[in-house]
C-alpha positions in Angstrom: 202.6 117.5 -57.8 199.5 117.0 -55.7 199.6 117.7 -52.0 199.4 114.4 -50.1 197.1 114.6 -47.1 197.5 112.5 -43.9 195.9 112.4 -40.5 196.3 110.8 -37.1 193.4 108.9 -35.7 193.3 108.2 -31.9 190.9 106.1 -30.0 187.6 107.9 -29.2 184.2 106.9 -28.1 181.8 106.7 -31.1 178.1 107.3 -30.8 175.2 106.2 -33.0 173.7 108.5 -35.6 175.7 111.4 -37.2 178.5 111.4 -34.6 181.1 111.7 -37.3 179.3 114.5 -39.1 179.9 118.2 -39.4 177.1 120.7 -39.8 176.4 121.6 -43.4 178.1 118.5 -44.9 176.2 115.6 -46.4 177.9 112.8 -44.4 176.9 109.2 -44.9 176.9 106.5 -42.2 180.2 105.2 -40.7 181.0 101.5 -41.1 183.8 99.2 -40.1 186.5 98.6 -42.7 187.8 95.6 -40.8 186.6 92.0 -41.2 185.5 90.0 -38.1 188.4 89.2 -35.7 190.4 92.4 -36.3 190.7 95.2 -33.9 192.4 98.6 -34.0 193.7 100.9 -31.3 195.1 103.6 -33.5 195.3 104.4 -37.2 197.0 106.7 -39.7 195.5 107.7 -43.0 196.9 109.2 -46.3 195.4 109.8 -49.7 197.7 109.4 -52.7 197.6 111.3 -56.0 195.3 108.8 -57.7 192.7 109.2 -54.9 193.4 105.8 -53.3 192.9 105.9 -49.5 195.6 104.1 -47.3 195.2 103.2 -43.6 197.7 101.7 -41.3 196.6 100.6 -37.8 197.7 98.8 -34.8 196.1 95.3 -34.5 196.1 95.0 -30.7 198.2 95.7 -27.6 200.4 92.6 -28.1 204.0 93.0 -29.1 203.7 90.0 -31.4 203.8 91.6 -34.9 201.4 88.9 -36.2 198.8 89.9 -33.6 199.6 93.4 -32.4 201.8 94.8 -35.1 201.0 97.4 -37.7 198.5 96.4 -40.3 197.6 98.0 -43.6 194.6 98.3 -45.9 193.6 100.4 -48.8 190.5 101.4 -50.9 190.7 102.2 -54.6 187.0 103.3 -54.9 186.7 106.2 -52.3 185.9 103.9 -49.4 183.3 101.7 -51.0 185.4 98.5 -50.6 188.7 97.7 -48.7 191.5 95.3 -49.3 191.9 92.5 -46.7 194.2 93.9 -44.0 197.6 92.3 -43.7 200.7 93.1 -41.6 202.6 96.0 -43.2 205.9 94.9 -41.8 206.6 91.5 -40.2 209.4 92.2 -37.8 209.7 91.2 -34.1 209.9 93.7 -31.3 207.4 96.3 -32.5 206.7 98.6 -29.6 203.1 99.3 -28.6 203.3 103.0 -29.1 202.0 105.2 -31.9 203.4 104.8 -35.4 203.4 107.2 -38.4 202.3 106.9 -42.0 203.4 109.7 -44.4 203.6 109.9 -48.1 205.7 111.6 -50.9 204.0 111.6 -54.3 202.8 108.0 -54.6 205.4 106.6 -52.2 204.3 105.5 -48.7 206.6 105.9 -45.7 205.9 103.9 -42.5 207.7 104.7 -39.2 207.8 102.3 -36.3 209.6 101.9 -33.0 211.3 98.5 -32.6 213.0 96.8 -29.6 216.2 95.4 -31.0 217.1 93.8 -27.6 220.2 95.8 -26.9 218.9 99.0 -28.4 215.6 100.8 -29.3 215.3 102.1 -32.9 212.8 104.1 -35.0 212.9 102.6 -38.5 211.5 103.8 -41.8 209.9 101.4 -44.2 209.2 102.5 -47.8 206.5 101.2 -50.3 206.6 102.3 -53.9 203.7 100.0 -55.0 200.9 101.3 -52.8 201.5 99.0 -49.8 202.0 95.7 -51.7 205.6 95.4 -50.4 207.7 97.4 -47.8 211.4 97.8 -47.7 213.4 99.0 -44.7 215.3 102.1 -45.8 216.4 104.2 -42.9 217.1 104.2 -39.1 216.1 107.6 -37.6 216.9 106.8 -34.0 219.0 104.2 -32.2 219.7 104.3 -28.5 219.6 102.3 -25.3 216.6 104.4 -24.0 213.2 103.0 -24.9 211.0 105.0 -27.4 207.9 106.4 -25.6 206.3 108.1 -28.6 206.8 109.7 -32.1 205.1 112.1 -34.4 206.0 113.1 -37.9 205.0 115.8 -40.3 205.9 117.5 -43.6 207.0 121.1 -43.7 208.8 123.4 -46.2 209.5 120.5 -48.5 211.1 118.3 -45.8 210.0 115.7 -43.4 210.4 115.9 -39.6 210.1 113.4 -36.9 209.9 114.2 -33.2 210.8 111.2 -31.0 210.3 111.0 -27.2 212.5 108.6 -25.3 212.3 107.5 -21.7 215.3 106.8 -19.4 214.2 105.0 -16.2 215.8 106.4 -13.0 215.8 105.2 -9.4 213.2 106.8 -7.3 210.2 106.4 -9.6 210.8 109.4 -12.0 212.0 109.0 -15.5 213.9 111.3 -17.7 212.0 112.0 -20.9 213.9 113.5 -23.9 212.7 114.9 -27.2 214.8 114.2 -30.3 214.2 116.0 -33.6 215.3 114.5 -36.9 215.0 116.0 -40.4 214.9 114.3 -43.7 214.2 114.9 -47.4 210.5 114.9 -48.5 211.3 111.5 -50.2 212.2 110.0 -46.8 215.9 109.8 -47.7 219.0 111.1 -45.9 217.7 111.8 -42.4 219.9 113.9 -40.2 221.1 112.4 -36.9 218.4 113.2 -34.2 219.2 116.3 -32.1 218.0 116.5 -28.5 215.9 119.6 -28.2 214.3 119.3 -24.7 213.8 117.0 -21.7 211.7 116.8 -18.5 211.4 114.5 -15.5 208.1 112.9 -14.6 206.6 109.7 -13.1 204.4 109.3 -16.2 203.7 110.9 -19.6 200.9 110.4 -22.0 201.4 109.7 -25.7 202.5 112.8 -27.6 200.2 114.4 -30.1 200.9 116.9 -32.9 198.9 120.2 -32.9 199.1 122.6 -35.9 200.3 126.0 -34.8 201.5 128.2 -37.6 204.8 127.2 -39.2 206.0 124.9 -36.5 203.5 122.6 -34.8 203.2 122.1 -31.1 203.9 118.7 -29.4 201.2 118.1 -26.7 201.3 115.6 -23.8 199.9 115.2 -20.3 202.4 114.9 -17.5 201.9 112.9 -14.3 198.3 112.5 -15.2 197.8 116.1 -14.1 199.2 118.9 -16.2 199.1 119.5 -20.0 202.4 120.6 -21.6 203.3 121.7 -25.1 206.7 121.7 -26.7 207.0 124.7 -29.1 209.8 126.0 -31.3 211.3 129.3 -30.3 213.8 129.5 -33.1 212.7 130.1 -36.7 214.9 127.2 -37.9 213.5 124.8 -35.3 216.9 124.4 -33.5 215.5 125.6 -30.1 212.3 124.5 -28.4 210.8 125.1 -25.0 208.4 123.2 -22.7 205.6 125.1 -21.1 202.5 124.2 -19.1 199.0 125.0 -20.6 195.9 125.4 -18.5 193.6 124.3 -21.4 195.0 121.9 -23.9 194.7 123.1 -27.5 192.3 121.1 -29.7 193.8 118.7 -32.0 193.4 118.7 -35.8 190.0 117.7 -37.0 190.5 114.1 -38.3 189.0 114.9 -41.7 190.7 114.7 -45.1 189.4 116.1 -48.4 190.2 115.0 -51.9 188.4 115.7 -55.2 185.5 117.4 -53.4 184.9 114.5 -51.0 185.7 114.6 -47.3 186.8 111.5 -45.4 186.9 110.6 -41.7 188.3 107.6 -39.8 188.0 106.9 -36.1 189.0 104.1 -33.8 186.5 103.4 -30.9 186.9 102.1 -27.4 185.6 98.8 -28.7 188.6 98.7 -31.1 186.6 99.3 -34.2 188.0 101.1 -37.2 185.2 103.2 -38.6 185.3 105.0 -42.0 182.9 107.6 -43.2 182.7 110.1 -46.1 180.6 112.8 -47.6 178.4 111.8 -50.4 176.4 114.0 -52.8 175.6 111.4 -55.4 172.1 109.9 -55.4 171.6 106.1 -55.7 169.9 104.4 -58.6 167.3 101.6 -58.8 166.0 99.2 -61.4 163.2 96.6 -61.4 164.3 92.9 -61.8 160.8 91.6 -62.1 158.8 92.2 -65.3 155.8 94.5 -64.9 153.4 93.8 -67.8 151.4 96.7 -69.3 148.2 94.8 -68.6 147.6 92.7 -65.5 144.6 90.4 -65.1 144.9 89.9 -61.3 144.6 92.3 -58.4 148.1 91.8 -57.0 151.6 92.6 -58.2 154.9 91.1 -56.9 158.0 93.3 -57.3 161.7 92.6 -57.1 164.4 95.2 -57.7 168.0 96.2 -57.0 169.8 99.4 -56.1 173.3 100.8 -56.5 175.2 103.6 -54.9 178.7 105.0 -55.0 179.2 104.4 -51.2 176.2 102.9 -49.4 176.2 99.1 -49.7 173.2 97.6 -51.4 171.9 96.0 -48.1 171.8 99.4 -46.5 169.8 101.2 -49.1 166.2 102.2 -48.4 163.4 102.5 -50.9 160.2 104.5 -51.2 157.4 103.0 -53.2 154.6 105.2 -54.3 151.5 103.8 -56.0 149.5 106.5 -57.8 148.7 109.2 -55.2 148.9 106.9 -52.2 151.2 107.3 -49.2 154.8 106.1 -49.7 155.6 102.6 -48.6 159.1 102.6 -47.0 161.2 99.5 -47.5 164.4 98.8 -45.5 166.6 95.7 -45.6 164.6 94.2 -48.5 164.3 94.4 -52.3 160.9 92.7 -52.7 157.3 93.8 -52.1 153.8 92.8 -53.1 150.9 95.1 -53.7 147.5 93.5 -53.2 143.9 94.6 -53.8 144.8 96.6 -56.8 141.7 98.1 -58.4 141.0 98.1 -62.1 142.3 101.0 -64.1 145.6 102.7 -65.0 148.3 102.9 -62.3 151.7 104.6 -61.9 154.4 103.1 -59.7 157.4 105.2 -58.6 160.4 103.8 -56.8 163.0 106.1 -55.1 166.2 104.8 -53.6 167.7 106.6 -50.6 171.3 106.1 -49.4 172.8 106.5 -46.0 173.7 110.1 -46.7 169.9 110.7 -47.3 170.5 111.4 -51.0 167.3 110.6 -52.9 167.2 109.1 -56.3 165.9 111.6 -58.9 164.2 111.1 -61.2 162.4 108.1 -59.8 162.2 104.7 -61.5 158.7 104.7 -62.9 156.5 101.9 -64.3 152.9 102.3 -65.7 150.5 99.4 -65.9 146.7 98.7 -66.2 144.8 96.2 -64.1 142.0 94.4 -66.0 140.3 91.9 -63.7 137.1 90.7 -65.3 133.9 91.0 -63.3 132.0 87.8 -62.3 128.3 87.0 -62.2 126.2 84.0 -61.0 122.5 83.1 -60.8 120.9 82.8 -57.4 117.7 81.5 -58.9 116.5 79.5 -60.7 119.1 76.8 -60.0 120.5 74.7 -62.8 118.0 71.8 -63.6 115.0 73.3 -61.8 111.6 72.0 -62.9 109.0 74.7 -63.3 105.2 74.2 -63.5 104.4 77.6 -65.0 105.4 79.8 -67.9 107.0 82.7 -65.9 109.7 83.1 -63.3 111.8 85.7 -61.5 115.5 85.2 -62.1 118.0 86.8 -59.6 121.7 87.0 -59.5 124.8 88.6 -58.0 128.3 89.5 -59.1 131.6 91.1 -58.2 133.9 93.5 -59.8 137.5 94.8 -59.1 136.5 98.5 -59.2 135.8 101.0 -56.5 132.9 100.2 -54.2 130.9 103.1 -55.6 131.3 102.0 -59.2 128.2 100.2 -60.5 128.2 96.6 -61.8 125.9 96.1 -64.8 124.2 92.9 -65.9 122.7 91.7 -69.2 120.4 88.7 -69.5 119.5 86.5 -72.5 116.9 83.7 -72.7 117.7 80.8 -75.1 118.7 82.3 -78.5 117.0 85.6 -77.9 118.5 89.1 -77.8 120.7 90.3 -74.9 119.0 92.8 -72.7 120.3 96.2 -72.1 123.0 96.4 -69.3 121.4 97.4 -66.0 122.4 97.4 -62.4 119.2 95.5 -61.4 120.0 92.2 -59.7 116.8 90.4 -61.0 114.3 90.2 -63.9 110.8 88.8 -64.5 110.7 86.4 -67.4 107.3 85.5 -68.9 105.9 83.5 -71.8 108.1 80.4 -71.5 106.8 77.5 -73.5 106.9 73.9 -72.3 110.4 72.4 -72.7 114.0 73.0 -71.8 115.3 76.6 -71.6 118.6 78.2 -70.9 119.4 81.5 -69.2 122.6 83.4 -69.9 124.0 86.2 -67.7 126.9 88.6 -68.3 128.4 91.4 -66.3 130.2 94.7 -67.1 132.1 97.0 -64.8 
């Protein structure tokens, strides 16, 4: 059976650029997985054996489960698209504290603290169909004292849940108690919670799980001043102790890996839920517009599309290279027009670039030839001129679509005579014209 990976995501400040990256990994750009109108203040992530990614998150700070309850979304294509989020469990009284999302095989287990009016409970909800439906299956904790926090983990083939309760006392200080419950890996048959430690304080931060060998540490900040850890002092986890730490241990890096791909999810101070992943696959591109082999005009309009395994089409960039020219960078568009194309053979290369800076290889290539015909016109004589002598000087001009240094050649014919040899001369002296009508013909060659 595959190992199911899960991670806790707490609210952090996100910065622009590669803030979610690690050195040496080809990370893409983070993007929100939530539609407009949704916010998230915390999240949990697991990956099931089929590679699907599952995220549960708190919608807001409200106790209304339709507004501030625990929502759920999933991706079946490694984060490219996400299902519309919906409440995972619609029950009243969900407490605004951290929740847990764990997994066993392809079964999802969601743990939430709920105010049942007379009592506070931690309940387990089970989904065997990848989050489509959830069933309440276990009550891990039930007491008159409110639940202040909970963290869960898998260890030695079993599941563990550490619950922190708070009993309000006169004088401003509360009694906080840690309760440890153990269950099977499937989430069934949880033992009654056992009180393993307590402390008195005016305030305590949310508790956080910190890996530390076989048994993890439970970390919190007390009275907004000192950091504390709860650590197991018995091999079987029956005895724990609370001690102060000068420097809080770093939490687990919020990165999961599966099938050679790493994933990261963060919630921001602006209540965004951002997803990012590593990406080593290059995008592809294809032209939508037809590019003829021969073009009789000096401009070429292009339209294309790009595809990638993670970067959305609107976020792909493109590099267009015509012959040996400098690359033309295109962002947020899939059209471009080349103008002033010179006659001759050309090669056009297009390279798509995704948000992880993977470059398409090989490039999409098209070859074409521009064949714009040269033009020529007489400057003198003008059509219909009346001459009183038998000789004249004809002059002309023309244009071509070649390089400026390339010559433009002309050939002249009088009436039904022979064409002259092509020459770059812009004029010619014509003699021996008899009385009557005459016609001059001019052609150009580049």
